[in-house]
N, C-alpha and C positions, 0 to 999 in steps of 0.2 A: 260659705263662700269668701268671707273676709279673711279667713285663715290661709287661703291659697296664695302661693307666691306669685308675684307679677314678673314673669320672665321678660316680657316684651315691653315693659314700661321702664323708661329711663327716669332716674330721679331728677327732680328739677335742679337746674344749675344755680349755684350761688352767684352772687354779684361778682366775686373775684374770678370765678370760672368763666363767666360770660365775658368779663373784661379781658382775661387772658386769651380766650378764643378769638375775640375781635382783634386783639393786638397781633396774634399769630397770622390772622388773615391779612392785616395791613402790612406786616413784615414780608409775607409771601408776595404780595402785590408789588411792594417796593423792590424786592429782589428780582422779580420778573422785569420790572421797568429798567433796572440797572443792567440786566443782561441784554435787553433790547438796545439800550444806549451804547453798550460796549460793542455790540454787533454793528450798529450803524457807524460808530467811530472807526472800527476796524475796516469796514468797507470803504469809508472815506479816505483813510490813510493809505489803503491799498491802491485806490484810484489815483491819489496824489503821487504815490511812488511810481506808478505806471506813467503818469504825465511827465515826471522828472526824467524817467528813463528815455522816453521818446524825445524830450527836449535835449537831453545830453547827446543822444544819437544825432540829432539835427546839428548840434553845435560841432560835433566831431566831423561831420560831412562838410560843414561850412569851413572849418579850419583846414581840411584837406583841399578844398577848392581854393582857398587863399594861398596855401602853400604851392599849389600847381601854378596859380597866376604869378606868384612871386618868382618861381623858377623860370617861367617863360619870360618874365621881364629881365631877369638876370642874363638869360641866354641871349635875348635880343640886344641888351647893352653890350655884351661881349662881341656879338656880331658887328654892331655898329662901331665899336672901338677898333676892332680888327680892320674893318673897312676903311676907317679914317686913317689908321696907321699905314695900311697898304697904299692908300691914295697919296699920302705924303711921301712915302719911300719911292713910289713909282714916278713922282713928279720931279 
C-alpha cells in the first residue's frame, strides 16, 4: 500500500510558496480595488463633464438673451433720437 502513488494528494506547500500565494491574493485584491476606483472616477468625471455641458448651454442662452436685450435698447435709443430730432426740425 505504501508503494502506491498518491495522485490526489498535493504536497505540502513550503513557507515561500505559501507566502507567494498569499501575496498573489493580495495583489489581485489590490488590482480589483484599483479597477473599482477607476470606474468610480470615470463615472464622476463623466457626470462633471455633463454638468459643464449643461451650464455652458445655459450661459449661451443667457448671452443670447443679453444680446437681444441690447439690440432692443439700441433700437429704442435710435427711435428716441429720431423722435427728438424730428421734434426739433418740426418746431
